[in-house]
N, C-alpha and C positions, 0 to 999 in steps of 0.2 A: 345712485347717490342723490339724496334730496338737495336740490339747489335753491330752494325757496327761502330758507332761513339763513341767518348769518353763520358762517362756519370759520373755524380757525385752523390754520395749517402751519406747519413748521418748515422753515427753509431747510434744504438739504445741508449736510455738514459743511461741504466746501463753500456753499453760498454764505453761510454764517461767517466763515473765516474771511471771505472776500469783503463782506459788508463791514466787518470789524476793522479791516485794513483801511477801507475807504473812510469810515467815520473817524478813525483815529489818525487821519492826516498822512497816510502814506502818499497820497496824491497832492500835488501842488497845482496852482493855476486853476482855481475852481470855476472860472468863467466858461470853461469848455462844456459845462453841463448844458448850456443853452444850445450849443452846436449839436450835441448828442441828441437832445430832445427834438430839435428841428429835423435832424437827420432821420430819426425814427418816424416822425410825422410825414416827411417826404416819401419814405418807403411805403408807408400805409396808403398814401394818396396814389402812388405809382400802381400799387396792386389794385386799388379800386378803379382807376382809369382803365386798366387792362380789362377788368371784368366788364366795364361798360362798353368798350369798343368791340368786344367779342360777343356782345349780345346777351350777357347773363343778367338775370333779374337781380336788382340790388335794392336794399332798403333806402328810402328817401331819394329816389333817382334824380329829382330836380335840384337837390341841394348842391351848390357850387363847390368845386374842389379848392380848398384854401386852408391856411393855418392862421389861427387867431390867438394872439397873446394878450392877456390882461394883467396889468400890474397896479398895485395900490401902495404908494409910499407910506401913507398913514397907517394902514393896516399891515404893512410889510408882507403882502401876499403876492403870489405869482401863479399864473395858470397858463397852460398852452393847450389848445384844442385844434384837432384836425377833423376833416370830414372824410377820412380815409376808410380803409376796409374794416377797422375795428378788431376786437378780440372776442373769442368765444370763452366759455368757462375753462375749457382745456388749455387754451392759450395762456390764460392767467396763471394756471397752476404749473404749466410746463415751461413757458417762456420766461415767466417772472420768478421762477423758483429754483432755477438751475443755472449753471455756468455753461455758456455755449461752447467755449474752447477748452479742450481737454488739457492743454498745456498752461492754462492761465495760472492756476494756484501754485504750480511748481515754480514758475517764473517769479511770481510775487513773493513766494517764500524766500527765494534766493536774494531778492532785493532787500527784503526785511533783514535777513541774516547779515547782509553786507552793510546794513544801516544806511542804505541809499534812499533818497527821495525819488519818487517816480513822477515825472512830469504828467500832469493831468491830461495832456493831449493824448497820452498813450492809451487811455482807458478804452477807447473805442476799438482798439485792435483786438480786444478779447471778447467782443460780442456782449458786453455788459454796460453799454453806454447809458442805459436808463438809470442805472444805479449811481451814476455820477451826481444825480440830483441830491443824494444823501450827503454830499459834501456841503450843501447849502441849506438843507431842510431837515427838521427834526422828524417830520411825519409826512408821508406822501399818500395822496388819494388819487386813484385812477378810476374814472367812470367811463364805461365803454359799451358800445353796441356793434355787433358784427354786421357786415353788409348783407349777409344772408337774411332774407325777410322772415325766416322761421326762427331765427336766433333771438334769445332774450338779452336784456341789458344787465350789466353787473357793475358792482363797485368793489374795488380792491383797495385795501388800506393797510399800511405797515409803517412802523417806526424804525425798521431796519435793524432791529435788535434780536431777531431770531424767529419771529412769527409774522403772519399776515392773515387778514380776514377777507372773506368774500361774501357778498350778499347780492340779491337781485336789486335792480334799480328800475325806476319808472322812466328812464331816458327813452325818447322816441326816435331820435335822429341817430343815424349811423355815425361811427367815428369814435374818437377817444379824447377825453379831457383829463389832463394831469394837473393837479393843483396842490399847493402847500404854502405854509407860512415860512418865510426865510429866517434863518438864524440871525441873531443880532449882528454878528460879525460880518454877515453877508447881505445886509439890508440894502446895499448899493444896487442890487439886482431888482429892487422894487421900483427903481426909477425908470420911467419910460425912455428918456434920452439915452441912458446907459444901455438899455436893451436894444434900442435902434442902432447904437454904435456897434454893438457886438454882432448884430445881424449883418450890417454892412461889411464887417470884418470877416465873418466866417461863412455866411449863408446867402450872400447877395445873388448867387447864381441858381438858387433853388427854383425849379420851374413851376412854382405855384405862388400865388399871392400870400405874403406874410403881413398880417396887420398887427399893429401894436396900439392897444387902446383905440381901435377903430380907424387908425391911419395906416395906409399901405406903405411899406418900407422898402422892400426889394423891387428891383426893376430889370435886372440883367438877363434872367432866363438861362436858356441852355448855352453854356460857354462853347460847346463844340460846334454850334451852328454859326458862330461868329467868324468873320475873317480873322485869320491867325494874327495879322498885323494890328488888329484892334484890341487884342486881349493883352492886358498887362501881365508882367511876370507875377506880381502880387496876386492878381485875380486867378491866374492859372495855378499857382502854387496852393492857394486856398481851396480851389476846386479839387485838386489832387488830395489834399488832406481830408476833405469832406468825403470823397468816395472811397478812400483807402483806409481811413482811420489811422493814418500815420501821423507822427508828430514832427517829422522833419520835412524839409523841402525835397522834391524828387531829384534823382541824379540827372535825368534828362527826360525829354518828351518828344512825341511826334504829334503834330496837328495836321490832319489830312482832310482834304476835300476832293474826292475822286469823282470824276464825271467821264462818261464814255460808255464802254461796254458794261460797266457796273457803276452804280451811283451810291456812294455812301460817304459819311463824314465820321471822323474818329479823332479822339483825343486820348492818347495813351501815354503812360509814364513808366519809367524804370525807377524803382525806389533806390535810395542810397544804402539801405540795410535790410536784410531779410528779417521778417518778423520772428519772434521767439520760437514758434512752433511751425515754421515754414516748411521744414523738410519732412513733416508728417504727411503721408500720402493724402489723408483726408483734408488737409489744409490747403492743397493746391486748388486755387480758384482761377476762373477765367474772366473775360471781360463782360461788362454789362451790355446787353443788347437792347436797342430801341428801334422802333419802326416809325419814322417821321415824327420824332419827339415823344412817342408813346412808349413807355417802359414795357418791355416784353419779358426779358429774363435776367435774373441777377447774375447767373454764372453760366454763360453760354460756352460750353466746352468745345463746340465745333469751330469757334473763331480762331483758336490757337492750338498748336500741338502742345502736349504736356510739358515738354522741355523748355517752352517759352512762357510758361505761366507765372513767371516772376513779374510780368508786365501787368499793369493795372490801368483801367480806364473804361471808356465808353465807345461803342460803335453804333451808328444810327444810319439805317438804310431805308429809303422810300421804296426800294424794289422788293422788300419783304412784305408778305401779307400780314395784317395785324393779328390774325388768329394763328400765327406761326406756332407750331408745337415742337416738342423735342424730337418727335419722329420725323417731322417735316424738315427741320434744320439739319438732321443727320444726312439727309439725301438731297438737299437743295443745291442746285448748281450755283445759285446766287451766293450761298454761304461758302461754297468751295472757292469761288472767285475772290470773295472778300478775304478769306483766309490766305489765299495765295498772295494777294497784294500786301496784307499785313505782315506776313512772314518775310517777304522780300524787303519791305521797308525797315523792319526791325533789324534784319541782318545788315542792311546798308548803314544803319546808325551804329551798330556795334563795330563794323569794319572801319567806319570813320574814326571811332574812338581809338581803335588799335593803331591806326595810321597817324592820327593827328592830335588825339587827346589821351595820352597814356594814363593820366591820373584817373580819368573816368573809366577807362578800360580796366585798370587794376582794381578799382572799387567794385565794378561789375563782376570781374572774374573771381575775386575773393569771396564775394557774397553769393553769387549765383552760378559760378563755374561748375560745381558738381551736377546741378540740374541741367544746365546747358549742354554739358558733355554727353549726357545720357541720350541726346538726340542722335548720336552716331549709330546707335543700335535700333533707331525707330524711324528716322526720316532719311531715307536713302536718296531722295531727290536733292537734299541740301547737305549731303554727307561731306562733299569736298569743301564747302564753305565752312562747315563746323571744324573740319580738320585743320584748315588754314588758321583758325582762331584759337587753336589749342596752345597752351603755354605750359612749360615744365621747368622745374629746377634741374640742374645737371651738375656733373663733377667739375665743370669749368665755369659755372656761374657762382657769384658770391652767395654765401648763406644769407637768408632773409634777416634784415636787421631788426633788432628789438625783440625777437622771439627767443624761444628756448633753444633754437638751433643756431643762433647767431654766432656761437663760439665754435661751431663745428668746423672741421677742416674743409676748405672749399677747393681743394685740389690745386692750390697755388694761384687761384684767381685773385685779381686785384680788387681792392675795396672801392675803386673808382671806375667810372666808365672809361671807354677807350680814349675819349677826348681829354681825360684828366680831370673832368669836373666831378662834382659830387654825384653819387649814384642816383639814377632816375627811378621812377616808380616801377619800371619793368626790367631793370638791369639784372635782377636775380632770377629772371625767367627767360626761356628761349622758345621760339617756335620751331616746328619741324623744318620749315624753310631755312631758318637761321642755322639750325644744326647741320643741314645738308651743305649749306654754303661753306662752312668751315671744316668739313670732312676732308681728310687727305685723299688723294686720288686712289690710293691703294685700298681704302676702306670701302667695302661693298655693302655693309649692313648698318642700320641704325640700332644702337644698343640701348637697352633700358633695364632698370632694376626696380621692382616695386616692394614697398614695405610700409610699416605703420607710421613712421615719422622720419624727417630728414636727418636728425642726429644719428639714428640707428643706421640709416642707409649709408651715410657718409663713412661710417666705421666698418661697413660690411667687408669681410676679407675677400669676397669675390671680385671686388673692385681693384685689388692690388695690381694685377697685370695691366689693367686699362690705365690706371693712374701712372704706372711706371712708363707706359708707352705713350702717355698723353692722349689717349683715345677717349673722347667724350662719351659719357653714359648718362642718359636721362634718368632722373630719380623721381619715381612716381609715388608720392606720399598721400595723394588723395585716394580714399577707398574706391571711388568710382573708376579711377584709372585702371584698376586691375580688371574691370569688366569690359571697358571700352577700347583700351589701347591695343590689346592683342587682336581685336577685330578689325583694326585698320589694315593689317596685312602688310602693305607696303606703301611707301610715299616716294613719288618721283623715281619709281623703279628701284628703290632701296628697301629691302625687306626689314621690318621691325623685328628684333629678336631679343628675348630676355637673356641676360648673361647668367641666369640661373641654369640654363640648359647645359647639360654635360657635353653635348656634341657640338658646342660652339667652335667655330673655326678660328683657332689662334695661331699666329705666326710663331715659328721657332725663334727662340731668343739665343743669339750667339753667346751671350754671357753665361747661359745655363751650361754650355759645354765646358766652361772654365771653372764652374762652381764646384764646391766640395760636395759632390753627390755620392750617394751609395752606389755600389756596384749593382748590376742587374740581379745577381744571385742574392745579395743581402737584401735588396729591396723586395724581391719576390717572397722571400722568407718572412719578412716583416708584414707585408700586405696580407699574407695568409692569416696571420694572427688577427689583424683588423677584421678580416672577413669572418673569422670564427666568433669574435666578440660582438660584432654588429648583427650577425646572423641573417635571418630572412627579412629583417627590417630594411635592408639596403638591397638595391638592385645589383650593385657592383662596387668594388673598391679598386681605385686606379691611382696611378701616379699623376699628380696635378701639374699642369703647365701654366695655370693662371695665378697660383699663390706665390707671393714674394716674401711677406713678413709673417704669415700665419702658417701653422703646422698642418691643419686640416680644414676642410669645409664640406658642406653638402650641396649638391646640385641636383637638377631635375633629370630624371632618366628619360627614356624614350616615350613612355606612356604617362609620365608624372604630370601633376598639375602644379602651377605656380604656387609656392608656399603661402604667399600672402592671399591669393585667391582662395586657397583651400581653407585658411582661417576665416575668411569672410563668409564662405559658404556655410561653415559650421556655425558661425554666429547667427546665421539666418535659419538655423535648424534644418539645413539641407543634409540629406543622408550621403555624406561624402566620406568614404573610407580613406585612411592615411595612404598617401602616395609613397611608393618606395623610392628612395633617393640614391644618388651615387655619392659615395664617400671619396673625396679626393684628398690625397696625402702628398705633402710637399717634401720630396726626397732631399732637398737642400737645407731644410730647417734643422737647427742645432738639436732640438728635442728629438726629431726623428732619427738623426744620426746617433744620438746618445742611446736611443732605444735599441738600435741595431747593435751597438757596442755591448749593451747590457744583455741582449739576447745571446750574444756569443759567449758570455760568461756562464750561461745556463740559468740565470735568474728569471725563470719563466713567469713566476707570479707577478713580478714587478712589471714586466713587459705587457702582460695581459691587463693589469690594472691601469697602466698608462694608456693603452689602446682604447679601452672602454671609456676612460675618463675623457680622452680627446674626442671620441665620437659623441659622447653625451654633451660635451662642451659645445660642439657644433650644433647639436639639437637645441641646446639652451639659447644659443645666439639667434636661432630662428623661431623661438617661442614654441618648441615642440617637446620640451622635456616634461615628462609626466611625474617623475619622482625625484625632486630636488634633495630629499632626505638621503636617498641612496648615493646621489652625486657627492654630497658633503661627506658622508661616511667613507666613501672610496677615496676622496681627496685626503682625508685624515690618514688613511692606511698608507697611501703613497708617501706622504710626508714622514710617517713613522718609519717606513722601510728606508727612505732616503737619508734619514738622520741616524741610523744605527752605526 
């Protein structure tokens, strides 16, 4: 492709939509455009400095690393220039023509549909911070030269309305200059004092000189190198927003200065809320890595295990070589020690929340619990610590307030805590330790039931026996629980067992002996009909000891998979065949007794229709019914026969 003449390009379709939303005031608080542009300049300088310290040849090697801002109130103009790594022709077309985050447009569309305004602070979360300048400018010009001595210089120009142009430039110095004329309604940003004020607010900690009209503004440098007692909350929070592109203050932080067998400094944060596309695998990022203040890597995966990558921040170690590569960090004993210390400190913070700051712990658990729990299957060294931090709903905890499940039966649990005060942030959840503490001596196992949501779980007929006996059952509504909880095996010598299992050990109920039950002969005859109607799809049909109010239910056979786990595996396109279940029939239920009576009259059609309908009803309850049309037609036929 000829790059010497001016060429026009079209933004990709999703980029056009994003620009339209920005220009048409989806975002508020336009002042953050400055923070975003300074952030981009800082990143470019980090990359250039790394090239220099690792011995690479760069364009204009003696040019100092800094950011220069020029504003003119009379002309209403603004420009920002850095002496960083610059951009190539491909960078201009690929980085300035597409959206970095795959979840961006869907999230913005939802906000638009809800007619919500999105705080301008959030724009950086989506990797499109450069475009925030279109909030204040009609047209933007980017002049850039890459640090590679063989690269040419280019000018990129766009009005943000669908196209952009690129042509070669005569720029001789590496780096990037972004310039534009401010819209009349945003002419305040042409004032030098206004810009200095915003830099002190948002970017005082940037580790490069920032000049405004020739005057140096910032002075603080690397926050993580300061004594933690010298860093103000405001400074720390703004640093967090700068590195994370978050618009809220963090939930909590760790400021570490480790000396001894390993030397490193770190400033890491836990966000209050997961980003919109957080649980996409490609969105999981790790900490920024520095070597004695020199930026090394943006996303150093070796610093944290995947299940702790909700943490954001910076780690800086003088013990690492400046030319540290990905291959080196994967096998570095220094990295392994830093990781060990970081993981231990993060666990200590979370454990402190669980013990002393339940509000913080609940926020963390609601936002990042699913990712954190996945560590049970990957980090065996910290398996016990993760297990102690698990929390669950149960049949004896109140339903969560304010949600769709809040009206569900909570098994008689009070709506207040034991002290009689208003419910605390963790009152609707219980730990495994708490569960074991209130187990009766006769109970030998920890019982659980998994499903799609709390409301359905609380209505599950398989709970009837346990509710009647006041035996607590953990309710696992988080999809991750289906994968991690069975792997725990046992806790304090108490095996964890799903109440879906057909072979679960249930005590005999003396009341059953007095109940109006079918005779063994009548029951066997009726169960035979159920077996014939269910056919090969069930492993067995048995009289139930767990049902109290329901006529039938399905449980897991000897080789069967948890029904919720099975549905999850199918959703992930795993080749999982349907497990054969055990159909349990309640001999004391009025419908079952009536079926036996009808069977004695010789009305075989009615008995078979009812048996099949009850079986399919149990499948419907577990989300396994494939033919609702047949189910409705059969129900109509039963009603027809019953009303003759």
